[in-house]
PDB file of N, CA, C and O in Angstrom:
ATOM      1  N   MET A   1       0.829  -1.179   0.000  1.00  0.00           N
ATOM      2  CA  MET A   1       0.000   0.000   0.000  1.00  0.00           C
ATOM      3  C   MET A   1       0.880   1.252   0.000  1.00  0.00           C
ATOM      4  O   MET A   1       1.871   1.332   0.726  1.00  0.00           O
ATOM      5  N   LEU A   2       0.506   2.204  -0.811  1.00  0.00           N
ATOM      6  CA  LEU A   2       1.233   3.465  -0.843  1.00  0.00           C
ATOM      7  C   LEU A   2       0.736   4.447   0.199  1.00  0.00           C
ATOM      8  O   LEU A   2       1.513   5.211   0.772  1.00  0.00           O
ATOM      9  N   PHE A   3      -0.573   4.420   0.441  1.00  0.00           N
ATOM     10  CA  PHE A   3      -1.175   5.401   1.343  1.00  0.00           C
ATOM     11  C   PHE A   3      -2.021   4.695   2.384  1.00  0.00           C
ATOM     12  O   PHE A   3      -2.800   3.795   2.068  1.00  0.00           O
ATOM     13  N   SER A   4      -1.858   5.116   3.630  1.00  0.00           N
ATOM     14  CA  SER A   4      -2.693   4.647   4.733  1.00  0.00           C
ATOM     15  C   SER A   4      -3.371   5.861   5.340  1.00  0.00           C
ATOM     16  O   SER A   4      -2.722   6.854   5.669  1.00  0.00           O
ATOM     17  N   ILE A   5      -4.661   5.770   5.482  1.00  0.00           N
ATOM     18  CA  ILE A   5      -5.445   6.874   6.028  1.00  0.00           C
ATOM     19  C   ILE A   5      -6.058   6.412   7.343  1.00  0.00           C
ATOM     20  O   ILE A   5      -6.816   5.443   7.373  1.00  0.00           O
ATOM     21  N   VAL A   6      -5.730   7.100   8.423  1.00  0.00           N
ATOM     22  CA  VAL A   6      -6.322   6.817   9.726  1.00  0.00           C
ATOM     23  C   VAL A   6      -7.456   7.814   9.922  1.00  0.00           C
ATOM     24  O   VAL A   6      -7.241   9.026   9.899  1.00  0.00           O
ATOM     25  N   MET A   7      -8.667   7.292  10.115  1.00  0.00           N
ATOM     26  CA  MET A   7      -9.833   8.159  10.244  1.00  0.00           C
ATOM     27  C   MET A   7     -10.552   7.875  11.575  1.00  0.00           C
ATOM     28  O   MET A   7     -11.274   6.884  11.687  1.00  0.00           O
ATOM     29  N   PRO A   8     -10.356   8.742  12.583  1.00  0.00           N
ATOM     30  CA  PRO A   8     -11.150   8.608  13.801  1.00  0.00           C
ATOM     31  C   PRO A   8     -12.620   8.900  13.476  1.00  0.00           C
ATOM     32  O   PRO A   8     -12.927   9.806  12.702  1.00  0.00           O
ATOM     33  N   VAL A   9     -13.506   8.130  14.070  1.00  0.00           N
ATOM     34  CA  VAL A   9     -14.936   8.249  13.786  1.00  0.00           C
ATOM     35  C   VAL A   9     -15.686   8.340  15.108  1.00  0.00           C
ATOM     36  O   VAL A   9     -15.568   7.460  15.961  1.00  0.00           O
ATOM     37  N   TYR A  10     -16.457   9.412  15.272  1.00  0.00           N
ATOM     38  CA  TYR A  10     -17.311   9.533  16.458  1.00  0.00           C
ATOM     39  C   TYR A  10     -18.619  10.204  16.046  1.00  0.00           C
ATOM     40  O   TYR A  10     -18.643  11.384  15.694  1.00  0.00           O
ATOM     41  N   ASN A  11     -19.693   9.441  16.096  1.00  0.00           N
ATOM     42  CA  ASN A  11     -21.033   9.945  15.747  1.00  0.00           C
ATOM     43  C   ASN A  11     -21.007  10.716  14.428  1.00  0.00           C
ATOM     44  O   ASN A  11     -21.431  11.869  14.352  1.00  0.00           O
ATOM     45  N   ALA A  12     -20.505  10.056  13.405  1.00  0.00           N
ATOM     46  CA  ALA A  12     -20.295  10.700  12.110  1.00  0.00           C
ATOM     47  C   ALA A  12     -21.194  10.144  11.020  1.00  0.00           C
ATOM     48  O   ALA A  12     -20.891  10.306   9.838  1.00  0.00           O
ATOM     49  N   ASP A  13     -22.293   9.493  11.385  1.00  0.00           N
ATOM     50  CA  ASP A  13     -23.087   8.814  10.355  1.00  0.00           C
ATOM     51  C   ASP A  13     -23.666   9.758   9.305  1.00  0.00           C
ATOM     52  O   ASP A  13     -23.988   9.309   8.204  1.00  0.00           O
ATOM     53  N   THR A  14     -23.808  11.029   9.600  1.00  0.00           N
ATOM     54  CA  THR A  14     -24.389  11.952   8.616  1.00  0.00           C
ATOM     55  C   THR A  14     -23.417  12.277   7.480  1.00  0.00           C
ATOM     56  O   THR A  14     -23.854  12.660   6.395  1.00  0.00           O
ATOM     57  N   TYR A  15     -22.113  12.133   7.706  1.00  0.00           N
ATOM     58  CA  TYR A  15     -21.152  12.469   6.653  1.00  0.00           C
ATOM     59  C   TYR A  15     -20.090  11.403   6.424  1.00  0.00           C
ATOM     60  O   TYR A  15     -19.205  11.604   5.592  1.00  0.00           O
ATOM     61  N   LEU A  16     -20.144  10.289   7.122  1.00  0.00           N
ATOM     62  CA  LEU A  16     -19.112   9.259   6.996  1.00  0.00           C
ATOM     63  C   LEU A  16     -19.098   8.622   5.607  1.00  0.00           C
ATOM     64  O   LEU A  16     -18.025   8.424   5.037  1.00  0.00           O
ATOM     65  N   ASN A  17     -20.261   8.301   5.058  1.00  0.00           N
ATOM     66  CA  ASN A  17     -20.315   7.756   3.697  1.00  0.00           C
ATOM     67  C   ASN A  17     -19.631   8.697   2.706  1.00  0.00           C
ATOM     68  O   ASN A  17     -18.826   8.273   1.876  1.00  0.00           O
ATOM     69  N   GLU A  18     -19.963   9.962   2.810  1.00  0.00           N
ATOM     70  CA  GLU A  18     -19.385  10.953   1.892  1.00  0.00           C
ATOM     71  C   GLU A  18     -17.863  11.014   2.030  1.00  0.00           C
ATOM     72  O   GLU A  18     -17.153  11.117   1.030  1.00  0.00           O
ATOM     73  N   ALA A  19     -17.368  10.952   3.251  1.00  0.00           N
ATOM     74  CA  ALA A  19     -15.920  11.019   3.470  1.00  0.00           C
ATOM     75  C   ALA A  19     -15.219   9.795   2.873  1.00  0.00           C
ATOM     76  O   ALA A  19     -14.190   9.931   2.211  1.00  0.00           O
ATOM     77  N   ILE A  20     -15.768   8.620   3.102  1.00  0.00           N
ATOM     78  CA  ILE A  20     -15.141   7.404   2.576  1.00  0.00           C
ATOM     79  C   ILE A  20     -15.266   7.360   1.059  1.00  0.00           C
ATOM     80  O   ILE A  20     -14.305   7.024   0.368  1.00  0.00           O
ATOM     81  N   GLU A  21     -16.433   7.695   0.541  1.00  0.00           N
ATOM     82  CA  GLU A  21     -16.617   7.689  -0.920  1.00  0.00           C
ATOM     83  C   GLU A  21     -15.684   8.678  -1.602  1.00  0.00           C
ATOM     84  O   GLU A  21     -15.243   8.432  -2.725  1.00  0.00           O
ATOM     85  N   SER A  22     -15.378   9.776  -0.954  1.00  0.00           N
ATOM     86  CA  SER A  22     -14.437  10.742  -1.510  1.00  0.00           C
ATOM     87  C   SER A  22     -13.056  10.115  -1.689  1.00  0.00           C
ATOM     88  O   SER A  22     -12.384  10.358  -2.692  1.00  0.00           O
ATOM     89  N   ILE A  23     -12.641   9.320  -0.728  1.00  0.00           N
ATOM     90  CA  ILE A  23     -11.363   8.624  -0.841  1.00  0.00           C
ATOM     91  C   ILE A  23     -11.417   7.606  -1.975  1.00  0.00           C
ATOM     92  O   ILE A  23     -10.469   7.479  -2.749  1.00  0.00           O
ATOM     93  N   LEU A  24     -12.525   6.888  -2.070  1.00  0.00           N
ATOM     94  CA  LEU A  24     -12.665   5.860  -3.106  1.00  0.00           C
ATOM     95  C   LEU A  24     -12.637   6.451  -4.513  1.00  0.00           C
ATOM     96  O   LEU A  24     -12.191   5.792  -5.452  1.00  0.00           O
ATOM     97  N   ARG A  25     -13.106   7.678  -4.664  1.00  0.00           N
ATOM     98  CA  ARG A  25     -13.194   8.312  -5.987  1.00  0.00           C
ATOM     99  C   ARG A  25     -11.902   8.966  -6.465  1.00  0.00           C
ATOM    100  O   ARG A  25     -11.867   9.506  -7.571  1.00  0.00           O
ATOM    101  N   GLN A  26     -10.865   8.933  -5.681  1.00  0.00           N
ATOM    102  CA  GLN A  26      -9.617   9.552  -6.100  1.00  0.00           C
ATOM    103  C   GLN A  26      -9.055   8.832  -7.325  1.00  0.00           C
ATOM    104  O   GLN A  26      -9.378   7.669  -7.564  1.00  0.00           O
ATOM    105  N   SER A  27      -8.224   9.514  -8.093  1.00  0.00           N
ATOM    106  CA  SER A  27      -7.701   8.933  -9.325  1.00  0.00           C
ATOM    107  C   SER A  27      -6.708   7.797  -9.069  1.00  0.00           C
ATOM    108  O   SER A  27      -6.480   6.976  -9.957  1.00  0.00           O
ATOM    109  N   LEU A  28      -6.128   7.735  -7.905  1.00  0.00           N
ATOM    110  CA  LEU A  28      -5.235   6.653  -7.547  1.00  0.00           C
ATOM    111  C   LEU A  28      -6.044   5.361  -7.402  1.00  0.00           C
ATOM    112  O   LEU A  28      -7.140   5.392  -6.843  1.00  0.00           O
ATOM    113  N   ASP A  29      -5.542   4.250  -7.880  1.00  0.00           N
ATOM    114  CA  ASP A  29      -6.245   2.970  -7.790  1.00  0.00           C
ATOM    115  C   ASP A  29      -6.393   2.563  -6.324  1.00  0.00           C
ATOM    116  O   ASP A  29      -5.422   2.159  -5.685  1.00  0.00           O
ATOM    117  N   PHE A  30      -7.597   2.670  -5.802  1.00  0.00           N
ATOM    118  CA  PHE A  30      -7.855   2.424  -4.385  1.00  0.00           C
ATOM    119  C   PHE A  30      -7.451   1.013  -3.977  1.00  0.00           C
ATOM    120  O   PHE A  30      -6.752   0.833  -2.980  1.00  0.00           O
ATOM    121  N   LYS A  31      -7.883   0.020  -4.734  1.00  0.00           N
ATOM    122  CA  LYS A  31      -7.639  -1.366  -4.327  1.00  0.00           C
ATOM    123  C   LYS A  31      -6.163  -1.734  -4.307  1.00  0.00           C
ATOM    124  O   LYS A  31      -5.763  -2.625  -3.557  1.00  0.00           O
ATOM    125  N   LYS A  32      -5.357  -1.073  -5.107  1.00  0.00           N
ATOM    126  CA  LYS A  32      -3.920  -1.368  -5.139  1.00  0.00           C
ATOM    127  C   LYS A  32      -3.102  -0.506  -4.193  1.00  0.00           C
ATOM    128  O   LYS A  32      -2.057  -0.942  -3.708  1.00  0.00           O
ATOM    129  N   ASN A  33      -3.560   0.712  -3.921  1.00  0.00           N
ATOM    130  CA  ASN A  33      -2.674   1.691  -3.303  1.00  0.00           C
ATOM    131  C   ASN A  33      -3.129   2.324  -1.996  1.00  0.00           C
ATOM    132  O   ASN A  33      -2.360   3.061  -1.379  1.00  0.00           O
ATOM    133  N   VAL A  34      -4.347   2.061  -1.557  1.00  0.00           N
ATOM    134  CA  VAL A  34      -4.858   2.800  -0.405  1.00  0.00           C
ATOM    135  C   VAL A  34      -5.458   1.841   0.617  1.00  0.00           C
ATOM    136  O   VAL A  34      -6.129   0.870   0.266  1.00  0.00           O
ATOM    137  N   GLU A  35      -5.204   2.134   1.883  1.00  0.00           N
ATOM    138  CA  GLU A  35      -5.914   1.462   2.962  1.00  0.00           C
ATOM    139  C   GLU A  35      -6.498   2.535   3.876  1.00  0.00           C
ATOM    140  O   GLU A  35      -5.910   3.600   4.063  1.00  0.00           O
ATOM    141  N   ILE A  36      -7.644   2.240   4.429  1.00  0.00           N
ATOM    142  CA  ILE A  36      -8.289   3.152   5.374  1.00  0.00           C
ATOM    143  C   ILE A  36      -8.452   2.401   6.687  1.00  0.00           C
ATOM    144  O   ILE A  36      -8.992   1.296   6.724  1.00  0.00           O
ATOM    145  N   ILE A  37      -7.981   3.014   7.754  1.00  0.00           N
ATOM    146  CA  ILE A  37      -8.156   2.451   9.085  1.00  0.00           C
ATOM    147  C   ILE A  37      -9.167   3.332   9.806  1.00  0.00           C
ATOM    148  O   ILE A  37      -8.879   4.478  10.150  1.00  0.00           O
ATOM    149  N   LEU A  38     -10.348   2.782  10.028  1.00  0.00           N
ATOM    150  CA  LEU A  38     -11.439   3.500  10.672  1.00  0.00           C
ATOM    151  C   LEU A  38     -11.447   3.128  12.153  1.00  0.00           C
ATOM    152  O   LEU A  38     -11.563   1.953  12.501  1.00  0.00           O
ATOM    153  N   ILE A  39     -11.324   4.122  13.012  1.00  0.00           N
ATOM    154  CA  ILE A  39     -11.303   3.898  14.456  1.00  0.00           C
ATOM    155  C   ILE A  39     -12.586   4.490  15.045  1.00  0.00           C
ATOM    156  O   ILE A  39     -12.721   5.708  15.162  1.00  0.00           O
ATOM    157  N   ASP A  40     -13.515   3.620  15.409  1.00  0.00           N
ATOM    158  CA  ASP A  40     -14.772   4.091  15.994  1.00  0.00           C
ATOM    159  C   ASP A  40     -14.562   4.380  17.476  1.00  0.00           C
ATOM    160  O   ASP A  40     -14.108   3.524  18.235  1.00  0.00           O
ATOM    161  N   ASN A  41     -14.899   5.601  17.868  1.00  0.00           N
ATOM    162  CA  ASN A  41     -14.726   6.072  19.247  1.00  0.00           C
ATOM    163  C   ASN A  41     -15.983   5.865  20.077  1.00  0.00           C
ATOM    164  O   ASN A  41     -16.464   6.800  20.717  1.00  0.00           O
ATOM    165  N   ASN A  42     -16.524   4.643  20.073  1.00  0.00           N
ATOM    166  CA  ASN A  42     -17.708   4.332  20.879  1.00  0.00           C
ATOM    167  C   ASN A  42     -18.908   5.188  20.471  1.00  0.00           C
ATOM    168  O   ASN A  42     -19.625   5.718  21.320  1.00  0.00           O
ATOM    169  N   SER A  43     -19.112   5.312  19.169  1.00  0.00           N
ATOM    170  CA  SER A  43     -20.238   6.101  18.642  1.00  0.00           C
ATOM    171  C   SER A  43     -21.566   5.502  19.091  1.00  0.00           C
ATOM    172  O   SER A  43     -21.688   4.291  19.269  1.00  0.00           O
ATOM    173  N   ASP A  44     -22.558   6.371  19.269  1.00  0.00           N
ATOM    174  CA  ASP A  44     -23.895   5.872  19.606  1.00  0.00           C
ATOM    175  C   ASP A  44     -24.888   6.136  18.477  1.00  0.00           C
ATOM    176  O   ASP A  44     -26.097   6.164  18.704  1.00  0.00           O
ATOM    177  N   ASP A  45     -24.374   6.331  17.259  1.00  0.00           N
ATOM    178  CA  ASP A  45     -25.226   6.443  16.076  1.00  0.00           C
ATOM    179  C   ASP A  45     -24.896   5.248  15.165  1.00  0.00           C
ATOM    180  O   ASP A  45     -24.460   4.211  15.665  1.00  0.00           O
ATOM    181  N   ASN A  46     -25.087   5.362  13.883  1.00  0.00           N
ATOM    182  CA  ASN A  46     -24.847   4.256  12.954  1.00  0.00           C
ATOM    183  C   ASN A  46     -23.432   4.240  12.373  1.00  0.00           C
ATOM    184  O   ASN A  46     -23.188   3.551  11.383  1.00  0.00           O
ATOM    185  N   SER A  47     -22.519   4.966  12.955  1.00  0.00           N
ATOM    186  CA  SER A  47     -21.162   5.055  12.408  1.00  0.00           C
ATOM    187  C   SER A  47     -20.478   3.690  12.311  1.00  0.00           C
ATOM    188  O   SER A  47     -19.875   3.379  11.284  1.00  0.00           O
ATOM    189  N   LEU A  48     -20.561   2.886  13.346  1.00  0.00           N
ATOM    190  CA  LEU A  48     -19.892   1.587  13.327  1.00  0.00           C
ATOM    191  C   LEU A  48     -20.488   0.684  12.247  1.00  0.00           C
ATOM    192  O   LEU A  48     -19.755  -0.060  11.594  1.00  0.00           O
ATOM    193  N   GLU A  49     -21.791   0.737  12.053  1.00  0.00           N
ATOM    194  CA  GLU A  49     -22.423  -0.058  10.998  1.00  0.00           C
ATOM    195  C   GLU A  49     -21.935   0.370   9.615  1.00  0.00           C
ATOM    196  O   GLU A  49     -21.717  -0.468   8.741  1.00  0.00           O
ATOM    197  N   ILE A  50     -21.769   1.667   9.425  1.00  0.00           N
ATOM    198  CA  ILE A  50     -21.253   2.181   8.150  1.00  0.00           C
ATOM    199  C   ILE A  50     -19.808   1.708   7.956  1.00  0.00           C
ATOM    200  O   ILE A  50     -19.439   1.279   6.863  1.00  0.00           O
ATOM    201  N   CYS A  51     -19.002   1.784   8.997  1.00  0.00           N
ATOM    202  CA  CYS A  51     -17.619   1.296   8.916  1.00  0.00           C
ATOM    203  C   CYS A  51     -17.604  -0.183   8.527  1.00  0.00           C
ATOM    204  O   CYS A  51     -16.836  -0.591   7.656  1.00  0.00           O
ATOM    205  N   ASN A  52     -18.436  -0.966   9.160  1.00  0.00           N
ATOM    206  CA  ASN A  52     -18.466  -2.400   8.878  1.00  0.00           C
ATOM    207  C   ASN A  52     -18.979  -2.696   7.472  1.00  0.00           C
ATOM    208  O   ASN A  52     -18.564  -3.683   6.865  1.00  0.00           O
ATOM    209  N   TYR A  53     -19.867  -1.864   6.948  1.00  0.00           N
ATOM    210  CA  TYR A  53     -20.320  -2.020   5.565  1.00  0.00           C
ATOM    211  C   TYR A  53     -19.137  -1.905   4.606  1.00  0.00           C
ATOM    212  O   TYR A  53     -18.977  -2.734   3.711  1.00  0.00           O
ATOM    213  N   TYR A  54     -18.312  -0.881   4.794  1.00  0.00           N
ATOM    214  CA  TYR A  54     -17.153  -0.698   3.922  1.00  0.00           C
ATOM    215  C   TYR A  54     -16.104  -1.785   4.156  1.00  0.00           C
ATOM    216  O   TYR A  54     -15.410  -2.181   3.219  1.00  0.00           O
ATOM    217  N   LEU A  55     -15.983  -2.266   5.375  1.00  0.00           N
ATOM    218  CA  LEU A  55     -15.082  -3.386   5.658  1.00  0.00           C
ATOM    219  C   LEU A  55     -15.490  -4.619   4.851  1.00  0.00           C
ATOM    220  O   LEU A  55     -14.642  -5.294   4.266  1.00  0.00           O
ATOM    221  N   ARG A  56     -16.788  -4.906   4.823  1.00  0.00           N
ATOM    222  CA  ARG A  56     -17.276  -6.052   4.043  1.00  0.00           C
ATOM    223  C   ARG A  56     -17.069  -5.835   2.545  1.00  0.00           C
ATOM    224  O   ARG A  56     -16.766  -6.777   1.812  1.00  0.00           O
ATOM    225  N   LYS A  57     -17.231  -4.612   2.100  1.00  0.00           N
ATOM    226  CA  LYS A  57     -17.110  -4.299   0.676  1.00  0.00           C
ATOM    227  C   LYS A  57     -15.652  -4.308   0.201  1.00  0.00           C
ATOM    228  O   LYS A  57     -15.371  -4.713  -0.927  1.00  0.00           O
ATOM    229  N   TYR A  58     -14.738  -3.868   1.048  1.00  0.00           N
ATOM    230  CA  TYR A  58     -13.308  -3.777   0.701  1.00  0.00           C
ATOM    231  C   TYR A  58     -12.454  -4.407   1.812  1.00  0.00           C
ATOM    232  O   TYR A  58     -11.709  -3.699   2.489  1.00  0.00           O
ATOM    233  N   PRO A  59     -12.555  -5.711   2.004  1.00  0.00           N
ATOM    234  CA  PRO A  59     -11.867  -6.339   3.146  1.00  0.00           C
ATOM    235  C   PRO A  59     -10.345  -6.252   3.090  1.00  0.00           C
ATOM    236  O   PRO A  59      -9.693  -6.370   4.128  1.00  0.00           O
ATOM    237  N   ASN A  60      -9.769  -6.053   1.928  1.00  0.00           N
ATOM    238  CA  ASN A  60      -8.313  -5.950   1.826  1.00  0.00           C
ATOM    239  C   ASN A  60      -7.802  -4.532   2.014  1.00  0.00           C
ATOM    240  O   ASN A  60      -6.598  -4.316   2.155  1.00  0.00           O
ATOM    241  N   ASN A  61      -8.715  -3.559   2.017  1.00  0.00           N
ATOM    242  CA  ASN A  61      -8.298  -2.157   2.079  1.00  0.00           C
ATOM    243  C   ASN A  61      -8.833  -1.400   3.284  1.00  0.00           C
ATOM    244  O   ASN A  61      -8.343  -0.317   3.603  1.00  0.00           O
ATOM    245  N   ILE A  62      -9.822  -1.953   3.949  1.00  0.00           N
ATOM    246  CA  ILE A  62     -10.446  -1.266   5.082  1.00  0.00           C
ATOM    247  C   ILE A  62     -10.203  -2.081   6.347  1.00  0.00           C
ATOM    248  O   ILE A  62     -10.395  -3.297   6.366  1.00  0.00           O
ATOM    249  N   LYS A  63      -9.782  -1.398   7.389  1.00  0.00           N
ATOM    250  CA  LYS A  63      -9.659  -1.986   8.723  1.00  0.00           C
ATOM    251  C   LYS A  63     -10.573  -1.195   9.640  1.00  0.00           C
ATOM    252  O   LYS A  63     -10.669   0.027   9.521  1.00  0.00           O
ATOM    253  N   VAL A  64     -11.240  -1.877  10.547  1.00  0.00           N
ATOM    254  CA  VAL A  64     -12.128  -1.203  11.496  1.00  0.00           C
ATOM    255  C   VAL A  64     -11.721  -1.628  12.899  1.00  0.00           C
ATOM    256  O   VAL A  64     -11.578  -2.816  13.187  1.00  0.00           O
ATOM    257  N   ARG A  65     -11.538  -0.650  13.756  1.00  0.00           N
ATOM    258  CA  ARG A  65     -11.261  -0.892  15.164  1.00  0.00           C
ATOM    259  C   ARG A  65     -12.255  -0.077  15.978  1.00  0.00           C
ATOM    260  O   ARG A  65     -12.650   1.020  15.583  1.00  0.00           O
ATOM    261  N   LYS A  66     -12.651  -0.624  17.115  1.00  0.00           N
ATOM    262  CA  LYS A  66     -13.563   0.087  18.014  1.00  0.00           C
ATOM    263  C   LYS A  66     -12.856   0.279  19.341  1.00  0.00           C
ATOM    264  O   LYS A  66     -12.285  -0.658  19.899  1.00  0.00           O
ATOM    265  N   ILE A  67     -12.900   1.503  19.836  1.00  0.00           N
ATOM    266  CA  ILE A  67     -12.367   1.776  21.165  1.00  0.00           C
ATOM    267  C   ILE A  67     -13.506   2.306  22.019  1.00  0.00           C
ATOM    268  O   ILE A  67     -14.460   2.891  21.506  1.00  0.00           O
ATOM    269  N   GLU A  68     -13.402   2.103  23.299  1.00  0.00           N
ATOM    270  CA  GLU A  68     -14.479   2.474  24.217  1.00  0.00           C
ATOM    271  C   GLU A  68     -14.413   3.931  24.662  1.00  0.00           C
ATOM    272  O   GLU A  68     -15.400   4.480  25.151  1.00  0.00           O
ATOM    273  N   GLU A  69     -13.258   4.549  24.493  1.00  0.00           N
ATOM    274  CA  GLU A  69     -13.074   5.913  24.977  1.00  0.00           C
ATOM    275  C   GLU A  69     -13.236   6.904  23.831  1.00  0.00           C
ATOM    276  O   GLU A  69     -12.443   6.878  22.889  1.00  0.00           O
ATOM    277  N   PRO A  70     -14.240   7.777  23.883  1.00  0.00           N
ATOM    278  CA  PRO A  70     -14.410   8.759  22.799  1.00  0.00           C
ATOM    279  C   PRO A  70     -13.371   9.879  22.894  1.00  0.00           C
ATOM    280  O   PRO A  70     -13.640  10.954  23.430  1.00  0.00           O
ATOM    281  N   ASN A  71     -12.196   9.604  22.368  1.00  0.00           N
ATOM    282  CA  ASN A  71     -11.086  10.542  22.453  1.00  0.00           C
ATOM    283  C   ASN A  71     -10.318  10.473  21.143  1.00  0.00           C
ATOM    284  O   ASN A  71      -9.740   9.436  20.817  1.00  0.00           O
ATOM    285  N   VAL A  72     -10.307  11.562  20.394  1.00  0.00           N
ATOM    286  CA  VAL A  72      -9.700  11.564  19.067  1.00  0.00           C
ATOM    287  C   VAL A  72      -8.204  11.284  19.121  1.00  0.00           C
ATOM    288  O   VAL A  72      -7.673  10.649  18.210  1.00  0.00           O
ATOM    289  N   SER A  73      -7.519  11.731  20.145  1.00  0.00           N
ATOM    290  CA  SER A  73      -6.082  11.473  20.258  1.00  0.00           C
ATOM    291  C   SER A  73      -5.808   9.990  20.473  1.00  0.00           C
ATOM    292  O   SER A  73      -4.887   9.434  19.874  1.00  0.00           O
ATOM    293  N   VAL A  74      -6.594   9.356  21.313  1.00  0.00           N
ATOM    294  CA  VAL A  74      -6.452   7.916  21.529  1.00  0.00           C
ATOM    295  C   VAL A  74      -6.741   7.178  20.220  1.00  0.00           C
ATOM    296  O   VAL A  74      -6.035   6.231  19.871  1.00  0.00           O
ATOM    297  N   ALA A  75      -7.767   7.607  19.505  1.00  0.00           N
ATOM    298  CA  ALA A  75      -8.114   6.963  18.232  1.00  0.00           C
ATOM    299  C   ALA A  75      -6.967   7.070  17.236  1.00  0.00           C
ATOM    300  O   ALA A  75      -6.641   6.087  16.571  1.00  0.00           O
ATOM    301  N   ARG A  76      -6.362   8.218  17.121  1.00  0.00           N
ATOM    302  CA  ARG A  76      -5.219   8.381  16.212  1.00  0.00           C
ATOM    303  C   ARG A  76      -4.068   7.465  16.605  1.00  0.00           C
ATOM    304  O   ARG A  76      -3.434   6.846  15.750  1.00  0.00           O
ATOM    305  N   ASN A  77      -3.805   7.386  17.903  1.00  0.00           N
ATOM    306  CA  ASN A  77      -2.715   6.531  18.370  1.00  0.00           C
ATOM    307  C   ASN A  77      -2.997   5.062  18.086  1.00  0.00           C
ATOM    308  O   ASN A  77      -2.085   4.320  17.722  1.00  0.00           O
ATOM    309  N   VAL A  78      -4.242   4.632  18.246  1.00  0.00           N
ATOM    310  CA  VAL A  78      -4.620   3.264  17.903  1.00  0.00           C
ATOM    311  C   VAL A  78      -4.391   3.030  16.416  1.00  0.00           C
ATOM    312  O   VAL A  78      -3.882   1.979  16.027  1.00  0.00           O
ATOM    313  N   GLY A  79      -4.760   3.993  15.584  1.00  0.00           N
ATOM    314  CA  GLY A  79      -4.551   3.883  14.142  1.00  0.00           C
ATOM    315  C   GLY A  79      -3.085   3.803  13.778  1.00  0.00           C
ATOM    316  O   GLY A  79      -2.703   3.017  12.911  1.00  0.00           O
ATOM    317  N   ILE A  80      -2.262   4.600  14.425  1.00  0.00           N
ATOM    318  CA  ILE A  80      -0.817   4.569  14.158  1.00  0.00           C
ATOM    319  C   ILE A  80      -0.233   3.227  14.568  1.00  0.00           C
ATOM    320  O   ILE A  80       0.595   2.668  13.849  1.00  0.00           O
ATOM    321  N   LYS A  81      -0.652   2.703  15.712  1.00  0.00           N
ATOM    322  CA  LYS A  81      -0.180   1.380  16.126  1.00  0.00           C
ATOM    323  C   LYS A  81      -0.609   0.320  15.117  1.00  0.00           C
ATOM    324  O   LYS A  81       0.149  -0.605  14.826  1.00  0.00           O
ATOM    325  N   GLU A  82      -1.806   0.451  14.591  1.00  0.00           N
ATOM    326  CA  GLU A  82      -2.295  -0.475  13.568  1.00  0.00           C
ATOM    327  C   GLU A  82      -1.413  -0.405  12.321  1.00  0.00           C
ATOM    328  O   GLU A  82      -1.133  -1.435  11.707  1.00  0.00           O
ATOM    329  N   LEU A  83      -0.980   0.775  11.947  1.00  0.00           N
ATOM    330  CA  LEU A  83      -0.073   0.921  10.799  1.00  0.00           C
ATOM    331  C   LEU A  83       1.214   0.149  11.016  1.00  0.00           C
ATOM    332  O   LEU A  83       1.699  -0.529  10.110  1.00  0.00           O
ATOM    333  N   TYR A  84       1.766   0.250  12.208  1.00  0.00           N
ATOM    334  CA  TYR A  84       3.006  -0.462  12.499  1.00  0.00           C
ATOM    335  C   TYR A  84       2.802  -1.974  12.461  1.00  0.00           C
ATOM    336  O   TYR A  84       3.689  -2.703  12.014  1.00  0.00           O
ATOM    337  N   LEU A  85       1.661  -2.450  12.917  1.00  0.00           N
ATOM    338  CA  LEU A  85       1.385  -3.887  12.878  1.00  0.00           C
ATOM    339  C   LEU A  85       1.249  -4.384  11.452  1.00  0.00           C
ATOM    340  O   LEU A  85       1.698  -5.484  11.129  1.00  0.00           O
ATOM    341  N   ILE A  86       0.630  -3.578  10.597  1.00  0.00           N
ATOM    342  CA  ILE A  86       0.387  -3.968   9.211  1.00  0.00           C
ATOM    343  C   ILE A  86       1.675  -3.937   8.404  1.00  0.00           C
ATOM    344  O   ILE A  86       1.914  -4.823   7.584  1.00  0.00           O
ATOM    345  N   ASN A  87       2.500  -2.933   8.629  1.00  0.00           N
ATOM    346  CA  ASN A  87       3.634  -2.685   7.750  1.00  0.00           C
ATOM    347  C   ASN A  87       4.963  -3.259   8.244  1.00  0.00           C
ATOM    348  O   ASN A  87       6.009  -2.955   7.670  1.00  0.00           O
ATOM    349  N   ILE A  88       4.945  -4.066   9.276  1.00  0.00           N
ATOM    350  CA  ILE A  88       6.207  -4.667   9.765  1.00  0.00           C
ATOM    351  C   ILE A  88       6.623  -5.785   8.832  1.00  0.00           C
ATOM    352  O   ILE A  88       7.652  -6.423   9.054  1.00  0.00           O
TER     353      ILE A  88
END
């Protein structure tokens, strides 16, 4: 993968589809070059379901993690740790 995108998610169901679809529509070949790591911060809307939909649709390019603490800094750190696990 050339690009890894860490996206913290907290109660984002109103715009999460649009954000992910924007990444998918880029001119770079998504399936060959991009991975998205979605970190759900214990959302209480449909955000996790949306994340899991994209995980099922693109299992080789999408990773979904759920954390219990709604904290964007913790979510970013979880995503960075995930990058190190994937790219070792």
